[in-house]
N, CA, C, O and the ligand as a Tripos MOL2 file, in Angstrom:
@<TRIPOS>MOLECULE
protein
  277   275    70     0     0
PROTEIN
NO_CHARGES

@<TRIPOS>ATOM
      1 N        -151.8010   70.0620  -30.8390 N.3       1 MET1
      2 CA       -152.9660   69.8710  -31.7080 C.3       1 MET1
      3 C        -152.5060   69.8270  -33.1500 C.2       1 MET1
      4 O        -151.7460   70.6870  -33.5940 O.2       1 MET1
      5 N        -152.9470   68.8680  -33.8480 N.am      2 ARG2
      6 CA       -152.5430   68.6910  -35.2370 C.3       2 ARG2
      7 C        -153.3930   69.5790  -36.1400 C.2       2 ARG2
      8 O        -154.6220   69.5850  -36.0580 O.2       2 ARG2
      9 N        -152.7250   70.3100  -36.9850 N.am      3 LYS3
     10 CA       -153.4230   71.1860  -37.9070 C.3       3 LYS3
     11 C        -154.0800   70.3490  -39.0120 C.2       3 LYS3
     12 O        -153.4630   69.4600  -39.5980 O.2       3 LYS3
     13 N        -155.3390   70.6650  -39.2700 N.am      4 ILE4
     14 CA       -156.0430   69.9700  -40.3330 C.3       4 ILE4
     15 C        -155.8760   70.7450  -41.6250 C.2       4 ILE4
     16 O        -156.2180   71.9240  -41.7070 O.2       4 ILE4
     17 N        -155.3570   70.0810  -42.6100 N.am      5 ILE5
     18 CA       -155.1190   70.7330  -43.8940 C.3       5 ILE5
     19 C        -156.1900   70.2960  -44.8550 C.2       5 ILE5
     20 O        -156.3240   69.1150  -45.1760 O.2       5 ILE5
     21 N        -156.9550   71.2730  -45.3110 N.am      6 LYS6
     22 CA       -157.9560   70.9420  -46.3150 C.3       6 LYS6
     23 C        -157.4730   71.4410  -47.6660 C.2       6 LYS6
     24 O        -157.8050   72.5420  -48.1070 O.2       6 LYS6
     25 N        -156.7020   70.6190  -48.2880 N.am      7 ALA7
     26 CA       -156.1440   71.0090  -49.5830 C.3       7 ALA7
     27 C        -156.9300   70.3320  -50.6770 C.2       7 ALA7
     28 O        -157.5050   69.2610  -50.4880 O.2       7 ALA7
     29 N        -156.9440   70.9690  -51.8090 N.am      8 LYS8
     30 CA       -157.5470   70.2930  -52.9630 C.3       8 LYS8
     31 C        -156.5840   70.3480  -54.1250 C.2       8 LYS8
     32 O        -155.7040   71.2060  -54.1950 O.2       8 LYS8
     33 N        -156.7720   69.4130  -55.0320 N.am      9 CYS9
     34 CA       -155.8740   69.3060  -56.1730 C.3       9 CYS9
     35 C        -156.0200   70.5150  -57.0870 C.2       9 CYS9
     36 O        -157.1190   70.9290  -57.4600 O.2       9 CYS9
     37 N        -154.8610   71.0580  -57.4280 N.am     10 LEU10
     38 CA       -154.7660   72.2000  -58.3270 C.3      10 LEU10
     39 C        -155.3500   71.9090  -59.6980 C.2      10 LEU10
     40 O        -155.8910   72.8020  -60.3510 O.2      10 LEU10
     41 N        -155.2430   70.6740  -60.1310 N.am     11 ALA11
     42 CA       -155.6170   70.3450  -61.5070 C.3      11 ALA11
     43 C        -157.0470   69.8130  -61.6340 C.2      11 ALA11
     44 O        -157.7820   70.2190  -62.5330 O.2      11 ALA11
     45 N        -157.4450   68.8980  -60.7290 N.am     12 CYS12
     46 CA       -158.7450   68.2390  -60.9190 C.3      12 CYS12
     47 C        -159.7340   68.5570  -59.8020 C.2      12 CYS12
     48 O        -160.8500   68.0370  -59.7980 O.2      12 CYS12
     49 N        -159.3270   69.4200  -58.8360 N.am     13 ASP13
     50 CA       -160.2280   69.8340  -57.7580 C.3      13 ASP13
     51 C        -160.6230   68.7020  -56.8120 C.2      13 ASP13
     52 O        -161.5920   68.8450  -56.0660 O.2      13 ASP13
     53 N        -159.9040   67.5890  -56.8220 N.am     14 LYS14
     54 CA       -160.1530   66.5460  -55.8390 C.3      14 LYS14
     55 C        -159.9180   67.1430  -54.4510 C.2      14 LYS14
     56 O        -158.9080   67.8050  -54.2070 O.2      14 LYS14
     57 N        -160.8770   66.8960  -53.5400 N.am     15 LEU15
     58 CA       -160.8070   67.5120  -52.2130 C.3      15 LEU15
     59 C        -160.1150   66.6040  -51.2070 C.2      15 LEU15
     60 O        -159.9240   65.4090  -51.4290 O.2      15 LEU15
     61 N        -159.7450   67.2330  -50.0820 N.am     16 ASN16
     62 CA       -159.1710   66.4970  -48.9480 C.3      16 ASN16
     63 C        -158.0000   65.6120  -49.3380 C.2      16 ASN16
     64 O        -158.0270   64.3980  -49.1350 O.2      16 ASN16
     65 N        -156.9900   66.2230  -49.8900 N.am     17 LEU17
     66 CA       -155.7650   65.4860  -50.2050 C.3      17 LEU17
     67 C        -155.1780   64.9280  -48.9060 C.2      17 LEU17
     68 O        -155.2530   65.5610  -47.8530 O.2      17 LEU17
     69 N        -154.6040   63.7520  -48.9990 N.am     18 SER18
     70 CA       -154.0410   63.1000  -47.8070 C.3      18 SER18
     71 C        -152.7140   63.7380  -47.4270 C.2      18 SER18
     72 O        -152.1140   64.4710  -48.2130 O.2      18 SER18
     73 N        -152.2640   63.4460  -46.2080 N.am     19 LYS19
     74 CA       -150.9620   63.9460  -45.7700 C.3      19 LYS19
     75 C        -149.8630   63.4320  -46.6720 C.2      19 LYS19
     76 O        -148.8920   64.1370  -46.9470 O.2      19 LYS19
     77 N        -150.0170   62.2100  -47.1300 N.am     20 ASP20
     78 CA       -149.0160   61.6390  -48.0490 C.3      20 ASP20
     79 C        -148.9560   62.4440  -49.3420 C.2      20 ASP20
     80 O        -147.8790   62.7430  -49.8570 O.2      20 ASP20
     81 N        -150.1230   62.7840  -49.8500 N.am     21 GLU21
     82 CA       -150.1710   63.5460  -51.0990 C.3      21 GLU21
     83 C        -149.5380   64.9240  -50.9170 C.2      21 GLU21
     84 O        -148.7600   65.3730  -51.7590 O.2      21 GLU21
     85 N        -149.8720   65.5800  -49.8270 N.am     22 ILE22
     86 CA       -149.3070   66.9010  -49.5760 C.3      22 ILE22
     87 C        -147.7950   66.8080  -49.3160 C.2      22 ILE22
     88 O        -147.0170   67.6460  -49.7730 O.2      22 ILE22
     89 N        -147.4080   65.7740  -48.5750 N.am     23 GLY23
     90 CA       -145.9930   65.5940  -48.2700 C.3      23 GLY23
     91 C        -145.1590   65.3740  -49.5130 C.2      23 GLY23
     92 O        -144.0680   65.9290  -49.6450 O.2      23 GLY23
     93 N        -145.6640   64.5750  -50.4130 N.am     24 ILE24
     94 CA       -144.8720   64.2760  -51.6060 C.3      24 ILE24
     95 C        -144.8350   65.4740  -52.5550 C.2      24 ILE24
     96 O        -143.8500   65.6660  -53.2690 O.2      24 ILE24
     97 N        -145.8980   66.2810  -52.5700 N.am     25 ASN25
     98 CA       -145.8380   67.5320  -53.3120 C.3      25 ASN25
     99 C        -144.7060   68.4140  -52.8110 C.2      25 ASN25
    100 O        -143.9370   68.9810  -53.5880 O.2      25 ASN25
    101 N        -144.6270   68.5120  -51.4720 N.am     26 LYS26
    102 CA       -143.5700   69.3540  -50.8850 C.3      26 LYS26
    103 C        -142.1950   68.7940  -51.1610 C.2      26 LYS26
    104 O        -141.2490   69.5410  -51.4130 O.2      26 LYS26
    105 N        -142.0840   67.4830  -51.1150 N.am     27 LYS27
    106 CA       -140.7980   66.8490  -51.3840 C.3      27 LYS27
    107 C        -140.3520   67.0820  -52.8260 C.2      27 LYS27
    108 O        -139.1930   67.4040  -53.0850 O.2      27 LYS27
    109 N        -141.2750   66.9170  -53.7430 N.am     28 LEU28
    110 CA       -140.9200   66.9510  -55.1600 C.3      28 LEU28
    111 C        -140.9680   68.3450  -55.7570 C.2      28 LEU28
    112 O        -140.2400   68.6440  -56.7030 O.2      28 LEU28
    113 N        -141.8230   69.1990  -55.2100 N.am     29 LEU29
    114 CA       -142.0050   70.5410  -55.8270 C.3      29 LEU29
    115 C        -141.4410   71.6480  -54.9670 C.2      29 LEU29
    116 O        -141.3430   72.7880  -55.4200 O.2      29 LEU29
    117 N        -141.0660   71.3390  -53.7290 N.am     30 GLY30
    118 CA       -140.5060   72.3690  -52.8420 C.3      30 GLY30
    119 C        -141.4380   72.6210  -51.6560 C.2      30 GLY30
    120 O        -142.6600   72.6440  -51.8010 O.2      30 GLY30
    121 N        -140.8270   72.8100  -50.4700 N.am     31 GLU31
    122 CA       -141.6300   72.9320  -49.2540 C.3      31 GLU31
    123 C        -142.4820   74.1870  -49.2000 C.2      31 GLU31
    124 O        -143.3920   74.2900  -48.3770 O.2      31 GLU31
    125 N        -142.1880   75.1500  -50.0830 N.am     32 GLU32
    126 CA       -142.9400   76.4130  -50.0610 C.3      32 GLU32
    127 C        -144.2200   76.3390  -50.8630 C.2      32 GLU32
    128 O        -145.0320   77.2630  -50.8140 O.2      32 GLU32
    129 N        -144.4220   75.2430  -51.6120 N.am     33 VAL33
    130 CA       -145.6120   75.2210  -52.4860 C.3      33 VAL33
    131 C        -146.8790   75.3520  -51.6610 C.2      33 VAL33
    132 O        -147.0140   74.7700  -50.5850 O.2      33 VAL33
    133 N        -147.7970   76.1290  -52.1960 N.am     34 LYS34
    134 CA       -149.0710   76.3950  -51.5020 C.3      34 LYS34
    135 C        -150.2130   75.6750  -52.2040 C.2      34 LYS34
    136 O        -151.3150   75.5710  -51.6660 O.2      34 LYS34
    137 N        -149.9490   75.1900  -53.3800 N.am     35 GLU35
    138 CA       -150.9830   74.4830  -54.1260 C.3      35 GLU35
    139 C        -150.4700   73.0810  -54.4020 C.2      35 GLU35
    140 O        -149.2860   72.8750  -54.6670 O.2      35 GLU35
    141 N        -151.3660   72.1420  -54.3360 N.am     36 PHE36
    142 CA       -150.9480   70.7420  -54.4020 C.3      36 PHE36
    143 C        -151.6970   69.9790  -55.4700 C.2      36 PHE36
    144 O        -152.8140   70.3290  -55.8500 O.2      36 PHE36
    145 N        -151.0550   68.9290  -55.9430 N.am     37 TYR37
    146 CA       -151.6960   68.0140  -56.8640 C.3      37 TYR37
    147 C        -152.0320   66.7190  -56.1310 C.2      37 TYR37
    148 O        -151.3240   66.3240  -55.2040 O.2      37 TYR37
    149 N        -153.1200   66.0550  -56.5480 N.am     38 CYS38
    150 CA       -153.3940   64.7130  -56.0680 C.3      38 CYS38
    151 C        -152.3640   63.7820  -56.7310 C.2      38 CYS38
    152 O        -151.6370   64.2010  -57.6310 O.2      38 CYS38
    153 N        -152.3080   62.5420  -56.2900 N.am     39 LEU39
    154 CA       -151.2910   61.6380  -56.8150 C.3      39 LEU39
    155 C        -151.3860   61.4660  -58.3240 C.2      39 LEU39
    156 O        -150.3690   61.4530  -59.0180 O.2      39 LEU39
    157 N        -152.5900   61.3360  -58.8230 N.am     40 GLU40
    158 CA       -152.7810   61.1180  -60.2530 C.3      40 GLU40
    159 C        -152.2740   62.3200  -61.0660 C.2      40 GLU40
    160 O        -151.5660   62.1640  -62.0600 O.2      40 GLU40
    161 N        -152.6500   63.4980  -60.6210 N.am     41 CYS41
    162 CA       -152.2480   64.6990  -61.3570 C.3      41 CYS41
    163 C        -150.7810   65.0000  -61.1650 C.2      41 CYS41
    164 O        -150.1330   65.5120  -62.0780 O.2      41 CYS41
    165 N        -150.2510   64.6970  -60.0150 N.am     42 LEU42
    166 CA       -148.8000   64.8730  -59.7890 C.3      42 LEU42
    167 C        -148.0020   63.9500  -60.7180 C.2      42 LEU42
    168 O        -146.9890   64.3480  -61.2940 O.2      42 LEU42
    169 N        -148.4770   62.7320  -60.8450 N.am     43 ALA43
    170 CA       -147.8110   61.7900  -61.7330 C.3      43 ALA43
    171 C        -147.8690   62.2920  -63.1800 C.2      43 ALA43
    172 O        -146.8770   62.2320  -63.9080 O.2      43 ALA43
    173 N        -149.0360   62.7830  -63.5830 N.am     44 THR44
    174 CA       -149.1620   63.3230  -64.9350 C.3      44 THR44
    175 C        -148.2290   64.5060  -65.1310 C.2      44 THR44
    176 O        -147.5370   64.6090  -66.1440 O.2      44 THR44
    177 N        -148.2210   65.3960  -64.1470 N.am     45 TYR45
    178 CA       -147.3900   66.6040  -64.2050 C.3      45 TYR45
    179 C        -145.9200   66.2430  -64.3380 C.2      45 TYR45
    180 O        -145.1830   66.8690  -65.0990 O.2      45 TYR45
    181 N        -145.4990   65.2250  -63.5900 N.am     46 LEU46
    182 CA       -144.0680   64.8420  -63.6140 C.3      46 LEU46
    183 C        -143.7620   63.7980  -64.6790 C.2      46 LEU46
    184 O        -142.6210   63.3680  -64.8450 O.2      46 LEU46
    185 N        -144.8110   63.4040  -65.3950 N.am     47 GLU47
    186 CA       -144.6690   62.3910  -66.4570 C.3      47 GLU47
    187 C        -144.0820   61.0780  -65.9450 C.2      47 GLU47
    188 O        -143.1660   60.5050  -66.5370 O.2      47 GLU47
    189 N        -144.6400   60.6230  -64.8270 N.am     48 VAL48
    190 CA       -144.2860   59.3240  -64.2730 C.3      48 VAL48
    191 C        -145.5690   58.5600  -63.9570 C.2      48 VAL48
    192 O        -146.6700   59.0760  -64.1450 O.2      48 VAL48
    193 N        -145.4170   57.3180  -63.4710 N.am     49 ASN49
    194 CA       -146.5970   56.5470  -63.0580 C.3      49 ASN49
    195 C        -146.9390   56.8380  -61.6180 C.2      49 ASN49
    196 O        -146.0830   57.2270  -60.8240 O.2      49 ASN49
    197 N        -148.2280   56.6400  -61.2870 N.am     50 VAL50
    198 CA       -148.6590   56.8100  -59.9020 C.3      50 VAL50
    199 C        -147.8460   55.9180  -58.9690 C.2      50 VAL50
    200 O        -147.5150   56.3020  -57.8480 O.2      50 VAL50
    201 N        -147.5290   54.7080  -59.4620 N.am     51 GLU51
    202 CA       -146.7230   53.7890  -58.6270 C.3      51 GLU51
    203 C        -145.3460   54.3540  -58.3150 C.2      51 GLU51
    204 O        -144.8000   54.1090  -57.2390 O.2      51 GLU51
    205 N        -144.7770   55.1180  -59.2650 N.am     52 ASP52
    206 CA       -143.4860   55.7400  -58.9860 C.3      52 ASP52
    207 C        -143.6010   56.7230  -57.8150 C.2      52 ASP52
    208 O        -142.7080   56.8250  -56.9740 O.2      52 ASP52
    209 N        -144.7120   57.4300  -57.7890 N.am     53 ILE53
    210 CA       -144.9280   58.3960  -56.7120 C.3      53 ILE53
    211 C        -145.1480   57.6670  -55.3820 C.2      53 ILE53
    212 O        -144.5610   58.0310  -54.3630 O.2      53 ILE53
    213 N        -145.9990   56.6330  -55.4000 N.am     54 THR54
    214 CA       -146.2410   55.9210  -54.1350 C.3      54 THR54
    215 C        -144.9730   55.2420  -53.6340 C.2      54 THR54
    216 O        -144.7470   55.1550  -52.4270 O.2      54 THR54
    217 N        -144.1390   54.7550  -54.5660 N.am     55 ASP55
    218 CA       -142.8400   54.1970  -54.1640 C.3      55 ASP55
    219 C        -141.9920   55.2550  -53.4670 C.2      55 ASP55
    220 O        -141.3560   54.9810  -52.4490 O.2      55 ASP55
    221 N        -141.9860   56.4630  -54.0220 N.am     56 LYS56
    222 CA       -141.2180   57.5640  -53.4340 C.3      56 LYS56
    223 C        -141.7180   57.8590  -52.0250 C.2      56 LYS56
    224 O        -140.9270   58.0530  -51.1010 O.2      56 LYS56
    225 N        -143.0380   57.8910  -51.8740 N.am     57 ILE57
    226 CA       -143.6120   58.1630  -50.5490 C.3      57 ILE57
    227 C        -143.1040   57.1320  -49.5430 C.2      57 ILE57
    228 O        -142.7040   57.4740  -48.4300 O.2      57 ILE57
    229 N        -143.1280   55.8650  -49.9550 N.am     58 GLU58
    230 CA       -142.6500   54.8080  -49.0550 C.3      58 GLU58
    231 C        -141.1610   54.9940  -48.7340 C.2      58 GLU58
    232 O        -140.7260   54.7840  -47.6010 O.2      58 GLU58
    233 N        -140.3930   55.3920  -49.7500 N.am     59 GLU59
    234 CA       -138.9480   55.6440  -49.5240 C.3      59 GLU59
    235 C        -138.7400   56.7340  -48.5120 C.2      59 GLU59
    236 O        -137.9380   56.5910  -47.5890 O.2      59 GLU59
    237 N        -139.4610   57.8340  -48.6770 N.am     60 PHE60
    238 CA       -139.2950   58.9750  -47.7550 C.3      60 PHE60
    239 C        -139.7450   58.5860  -46.3610 C.2      60 PHE60
    240 O        -139.1170   58.9710  -45.3740 O.2      60 PHE60
    241 N        -140.8240   57.8280  -46.2700 N.am     61 LYS61
    242 CA       -141.2880   57.3610  -44.9470 C.3      61 LYS61
    243 C        -140.2230   56.5020  -44.2830 C.2      61 LYS61
    244 O        -139.9520   56.6310  -43.0890 O.2      61 LYS61
    245 N        -139.6230   55.6190  -45.0830 N.am     62 ALA62
    246 CA       -138.5910   54.7370  -44.5670 C.3      62 ALA62
    247 C        -137.3880   55.5200  -44.0600 C.2      62 ALA62
    248 O        -136.7060   55.0960  -43.1270 O.2      62 ALA62
    249 N        -137.1360   56.6640  -44.6830 N.am     63 GLU63
    250 CA       -136.0460   57.5260  -44.2480 C.3      63 GLU63
    251 C        -136.4280   58.3340  -43.0110 C.2      63 GLU63
    252 O        -135.5820   59.0020  -42.4170 O.2      63 GLU63
    253 N        -137.7030   58.2730  -42.6240 N.am     64 GLY64
    254 CA       -138.1640   59.0210  -41.4560 C.3      64 GLY64
    255 C        -138.4530   60.4690  -41.7420 C.2      64 GLY64
    256 O        -138.3450   61.3150  -40.8540 O.2      64 GLY64
    257 N        -138.8210   60.7700  -42.9810 N.am     65 CYS65
    258 CA       -139.0680   62.1610  -43.3480 C.3      65 CYS65
    259 C        -140.2280   62.7360  -42.5270 C.2      65 CYS65
    260 O        -141.2830   62.1170  -42.3920 O.2      65 CYS65
    261 N        -140.0010   63.9370  -41.9840 N.am     66 LYS66
    262 CA       -140.9880   64.5720  -41.1090 C.3      66 LYS66
    263 C        -142.2720   64.9310  -41.8440 C.2      66 LYS66
    264 O        -143.3300   65.0300  -41.2230 O.2      66 LYS66
    265 N        -142.1980   65.1260  -43.1460 N.am     67 LEU67
    266 CA       -143.3890   65.5420  -43.8910 C.3      67 LEU67
    267 C        -144.4520   64.4590  -43.9120 C.2      67 LEU67
    268 O        -145.6090   64.7220  -44.2380 O.2      67 LEU67
    269 N        -144.0570   63.2410  -43.5630 N.am     68 PHE68
    270 CA       -145.0080   62.1250  -43.6120 C.3      68 PHE68
    271 C        -145.3450   61.5710  -42.2450 C.2      68 PHE68
    272 O        -145.8090   60.4370  -42.1300 O.2      68 PHE68
    273 N        -145.1170   62.3550  -41.2100 N.am     69 ASP69
    274 CA       -145.4320   61.9230  -39.8390 C.3      69 ASP69
    275 C        -146.8890   61.4820  -39.7120 C.2      69 ASP69
    276 O        -147.3230   61.0890  -38.6290 O.2      69 ASP69
    277 ZN       -155.8670   65.8870  -59.3120 Zn       70 ZN70
@<TRIPOS>BOND
     1     1     2 1
     2     2     3 1
     3     3     4 2
     4     3     5 am
     5     5     6 1
     6     6     7 1
     7     7     8 2
     8     7     9 am
     9     9    10 1
    10    10    11 1
    11    11    12 2
    12    11    13 am
    13    13    14 1
    14    14    15 1
    15    15    16 2
    16    15    17 am
    17    17    18 1
    18    18    19 1
    19    19    20 2
    20    19    21 am
    21    21    22 1
    22    22    23 1
    23    23    24 2
    24    23    25 am
    25    25    26 1
    26    26    27 1
    27    27    28 2
    28    27    29 am
    29    29    30 1
    30    30    31 1
    31    31    32 2
    32    31    33 am
    33    33    34 1
    34    34    35 1
    35    35    36 2
    36    35    37 am
    37    37    38 1
    38    38    39 1
    39    39    40 2
    40    39    41 am
    41    41    42 1
    42    42    43 1
    43    43    44 2
    44    43    45 am
    45    45    46 1
    46    46    47 1
    47    47    48 2
    48    47    49 am
    49    49    50 1
    50    50    51 1
    51    51    52 2
    52    51    53 am
    53    53    54 1
    54    54    55 1
    55    55    56 2
    56    55    57 am
    57    57    58 1
    58    58    59 1
    59    59    60 2
    60    59    61 am
    61    61    62 1
    62    62    63 1
    63    63    64 2
    64    63    65 am
    65    65    66 1
    66    66    67 1
    67    67    68 2
    68    67    69 am
    69    69    70 1
    70    70    71 1
    71    71    72 2
    72    71    73 am
    73    73    74 1
    74    74    75 1
    75    75    76 2
    76    75    77 am
    77    77    78 1
    78    78    79 1
    79    79    80 2
    80    79    81 am
    81    81    82 1
    82    82    83 1
    83    83    84 2
    84    83    85 am
    85    85    86 1
    86    86    87 1
    87    87    88 2
    88    87    89 am
    89    89    90 1
    90    90    91 1
    91    91    92 2
    92    91    93 am
    93    93    94 1
    94    94    95 1
    95    95    96 2
    96    95    97 am
    97    97    98 1
    98    98    99 1
    99    99   100 2
   100    99   101 am
   101   101   102 1
   102   102   103 1
   103   103   104 2
   104   103   105 am
   105   105   106 1
   106   106   107 1
   107   107   108 2
   108   107   109 am
   109   109   110 1
   110   110   111 1
   111   111   112 2
   112   111   113 am
   113   113   114 1
   114   114   115 1
   115   115   116 2
   116   115   117 am
   117   117   118 1
   118   118   119 1
   119   119   120 2
   120   119   121 am
   121   121   122 1
   122   122   123 1
   123   123   124 2
   124   123   125 am
   125   125   126 1
   126   126   127 1
   127   127   128 2
   128   127   129 am
   129   129   130 1
   130   130   131 1
   131   131   132 2
   132   131   133 am
   133   133   134 1
   134   134   135 1
   135   135   136 2
   136   135   137 am
   137   137   138 1
   138   138   139 1
   139   139   140 2
   140   139   141 am
   141   141   142 1
   142   142   143 1
   143   143   144 2
   144   143   145 am
   145   145   146 1
   146   146   147 1
   147   147   148 2
   148   147   149 am
   149   149   150 1
   150   150   151 1
   151   151   152 2
   152   151   153 am
   153   153   154 1
   154   154   155 1
   155   155   156 2
   156   155   157 am
   157   157   158 1
   158   158   159 1
   159   159   160 2
   160   159   161 am
   161   161   162 1
   162   162   163 1
   163   163   164 2
   164   163   165 am
   165   165   166 1
   166   166   167 1
   167   167   168 2
   168   167   169 am
   169   169   170 1
   170   170   171 1
   171   171   172 2
   172   171   173 am
   173   173   174 1
   174   174   175 1
   175   175   176 2
   176   175   177 am
   177   177   178 1
   178   178   179 1
   179   179   180 2
   180   179   181 am
   181   181   182 1
   182   182   183 1
   183   183   184 2
   184   183   185 am
   185   185   186 1
   186   186   187 1
   187   187   188 2
   188   187   189 am
   189   189   190 1
   190   190   191 1
   191   191   192 2
   192   191   193 am
   193   193   194 1
   194   194   195 1
   195   195   196 2
   196   195   197 am
   197   197   198 1
   198   198   199 1
   199   199   200 2
   200   199   201 am
   201   201   202 1
   202   202   203 1
   203   203   204 2
   204   203   205 am
   205   205   206 1
   206   206   207 1
   207   207   208 2
   208   207   209 am
   209   209   210 1
   210   210   211 1
   211   211   212 2
   212   211   213 am
   213   213   214 1
   214   214   215 1
   215   215   216 2
   216   215   217 am
   217   217   218 1
   218   218   219 1
   219   219   220 2
   220   219   221 am
   221   221   222 1
   222   222   223 1
   223   223   224 2
   224   223   225 am
   225   225   226 1
   226   226   227 1
   227   227   228 2
   228   227   229 am
   229   229   230 1
   230   230   231 1
   231   231   232 2
   232   231   233 am
   233   233   234 1
   234   234   235 1
   235   235   236 2
   236   235   237 am
   237   237   238 1
   238   238   239 1
   239   239   240 2
   240   239   241 am
   241   241   242 1
   242   242   243 1
   243   243   244 2
   244   243   245 am
   245   245   246 1
   246   246   247 1
   247   247   248 2
   248   247   249 am
   249   249   250 1
   250   250   251 1
   251   251   252 2
   252   251   253 am
   253   253   254 1
   254   254   255 1
   255   255   256 2
   256   255   257 am
   257   257   258 1
   258   258   259 1
   259   259   260 2
   260   259   261 am
   261   261   262 1
   262   262   263 1
   263   263   264 2
   264   263   265 am
   265   265   266 1
   266   266   267 1
   267   267   268 2
   268   267   269 am
   269   269   270 1
   270   270   271 1
   271   271   272 2
   272   271   273 am
   273   273   274 1
   274   274   275 1
   275   275   276 2
@<TRIPOS>SUBSTRUCTURE
     1 MET1         2 RESIDUE 1 A MET
     2 ARG2         6 RESIDUE 1 A ARG
     3 LYS3        10 RESIDUE 1 A LYS
     4 ILE4        14 RESIDUE 1 A ILE
     5 ILE5        18 RESIDUE 1 A ILE
     6 LYS6        22 RESIDUE 1 A LYS
     7 ALA7        26 RESIDUE 1 A ALA
     8 LYS8        30 RESIDUE 1 A LYS
     9 CYS9        34 RESIDUE 1 A CYS
    10 LEU10       38 RESIDUE 1 A LEU
    11 ALA11       42 RESIDUE 1 A ALA
    12 CYS12       46 RESIDUE 1 A CYS
    13 ASP13       50 RESIDUE 1 A ASP
    14 LYS14       54 RESIDUE 1 A LYS
    15 LEU15       58 RESIDUE 1 A LEU
    16 ASN16       62 RESIDUE 1 A ASN
    17 LEU17       66 RESIDUE 1 A LEU
    18 SER18       70 RESIDUE 1 A SER
    19 LYS19       74 RESIDUE 1 A LYS
    20 ASP20       78 RESIDUE 1 A ASP
    21 GLU21       82 RESIDUE 1 A GLU
    22 ILE22       86 RESIDUE 1 A ILE
    23 GLY23       90 RESIDUE 1 A GLY
    24 ILE24       94 RESIDUE 1 A ILE
    25 ASN25       98 RESIDUE 1 A ASN
    26 LYS26      102 RESIDUE 1 A LYS
    27 LYS27      106 RESIDUE 1 A LYS
    28 LEU28      110 RESIDUE 1 A LEU
    29 LEU29      114 RESIDUE 1 A LEU
    30 GLY30      118 RESIDUE 1 A GLY
    31 GLU31      122 RESIDUE 1 A GLU
    32 GLU32      126 RESIDUE 1 A GLU
    33 VAL33      130 RESIDUE 1 A VAL
    34 LYS34      134 RESIDUE 1 A LYS
    35 GLU35      138 RESIDUE 1 A GLU
    36 PHE36      142 RESIDUE 1 A PHE
    37 TYR37      146 RESIDUE 1 A TYR
    38 CYS38      150 RESIDUE 1 A CYS
    39 LEU39      154 RESIDUE 1 A LEU
    40 GLU40      158 RESIDUE 1 A GLU
    41 CYS41      162 RESIDUE 1 A CYS
    42 LEU42      166 RESIDUE 1 A LEU
    43 ALA43      170 RESIDUE 1 A ALA
    44 THR44      174 RESIDUE 1 A THR
    45 TYR45      178 RESIDUE 1 A TYR
    46 LEU46      182 RESIDUE 1 A LEU
    47 GLU47      186 RESIDUE 1 A GLU
    48 VAL48      190 RESIDUE 1 A VAL
    49 ASN49      194 RESIDUE 1 A ASN
    50 VAL50      198 RESIDUE 1 A VAL
    51 GLU51      202 RESIDUE 1 A GLU
    52 ASP52      206 RESIDUE 1 A ASP
    53 ILE53      210 RESIDUE 1 A ILE
    54 THR54      214 RESIDUE 1 A THR
    55 ASP55      218 RESIDUE 1 A ASP
    56 LYS56      222 RESIDUE 1 A LYS
    57 ILE57      226 RESIDUE 1 A ILE
    58 GLU58      230 RESIDUE 1 A GLU
    59 GLU59      234 RESIDUE 1 A GLU
    60 PHE60      238 RESIDUE 1 A PHE
    61 LYS61      242 RESIDUE 1 A LYS
    62 ALA62      246 RESIDUE 1 A ALA
    63 GLU63      250 RESIDUE 1 A GLU
    64 GLY64      254 RESIDUE 1 A GLY
    65 CYS65      258 RESIDUE 1 A CYS
    66 LYS66      262 RESIDUE 1 A LYS
    67 LEU67      266 RESIDUE 1 A LEU
    68 PHE68      270 RESIDUE 1 A PHE
    69 ASP69      274 RESIDUE 1 A ASP
    70 ZN70       277 GROUP 0 **** ****
């Protein structure tokens, strides 16, 4: 049974973050993080573009990263 994660963005309170969003938080901020940013706020936090983040997600998926199953 797949666990349903109801996470919300730490910064803007956007609800129901996607698995991709949670996965990339863990990849970039550490697997132990308990609080997550949505893509927009993560990009702001890291001072990059949202496209940079989505590119990273695609890269990790292509590598077969388990966080994006
Ligand atoms: Zn946000």
